[in-house]
N, C-alpha and C positions, 0 to 999 in steps of 0.2 A: 503493499501499500504506499503511495508516494502522495504528498501534498502538493499541488502545483503553484508556484507563486504567481499572484495575482501581477501582470503587466502593468506598467505607471501608464498615467494617463498623457498623451501627448500635450507638451507644452508648447507656446511659440516664442521664438528667440525674443531677447529684449535689446536684441541690437535692431534700432529704426530703420537701417538701413536694409535689414533681411527680412525679417518679422517671418522665418520659414516656422513650420509646425516639427517638431523634433521628440522623439524618445529620451528622454534623459536615462544617461548611465549612473548619475550620481544624485545622491539626496541634496536637495537645495541648487542642482543646475540650473541656470540660467540663459545661457546661450548654448547655439547648437555649435560650436565650433571654438577653438581657439583665437582663430581668426576673427572671431564675432566678438570674443573675450578682449582683444586688444584694442577693437574700435571701440567699444565702451568702458573702457580702464579710465579715460581722464575724468570722465561723467562722474562714475562711480568715488573717483578720488576726491572729486570736489565737494561731493554729499561730503565724503568722510570727514575733510577737512572743515566743512560749517559746523557739521553736529560736534565735531572737537572743540573747534573755538566755540560754540555755543555753550556747553560744558564746562569750558575753561571761565567762560564770563559769569557763569553760575557760580561757579567755585570760587571767583574772587569776589562777587558780590556777597556772598555767605561771610566771607572773611572778612570783608570791610564792615561789617555789621557786626561782627563780633570787637572789633578795633572800635573804641567809641573813641571822642575827643574828649578834651576837659569839659568843653563846653555843654558838649550833651550830657558827661554826668552831672554837671552842676545844674542843668536844665531839669533832669529828672528828679535830682533831689530835692530842688524847689517845688516840684509840682508836688513831690510826696507828701514836704514840710506844708504845704498849701491846704492839701487833703486833711492834715491831721487837725491842724488849726479848726480848718471849719468844721469837722466833727467834735473838735475839743467844744467850742463856741455855740455848737448846736445843743449838745447835751446840758 
C-alpha cells in the first residue's frame, strides 16, 4: 500500500515580464526559473531595505521615548505635583 503525494497547485510567476504558469519544486518558490528570480531581485531588495528602515525608525522612536530630557522630567513632576495639590485642596 503506497500513499500518493498530492501534486502542488500550479502558480504564476511573480516576474511581471513572464507571468508563466509553473508547478513549484520547492516550498515558497515564487518564480519559474533562476532567470526570472534575478529579474525581480532588485524589487525584492528594495522592499527588504524599506521594511528594515521602517523597523529601524520604529526602534529609534522607542529608544528616544525612553530617553527623556530634563525639561520632560520637570514637566511631568510639575503635573504630578499640581494633581496632588488639587486633590489635597479638594478634600
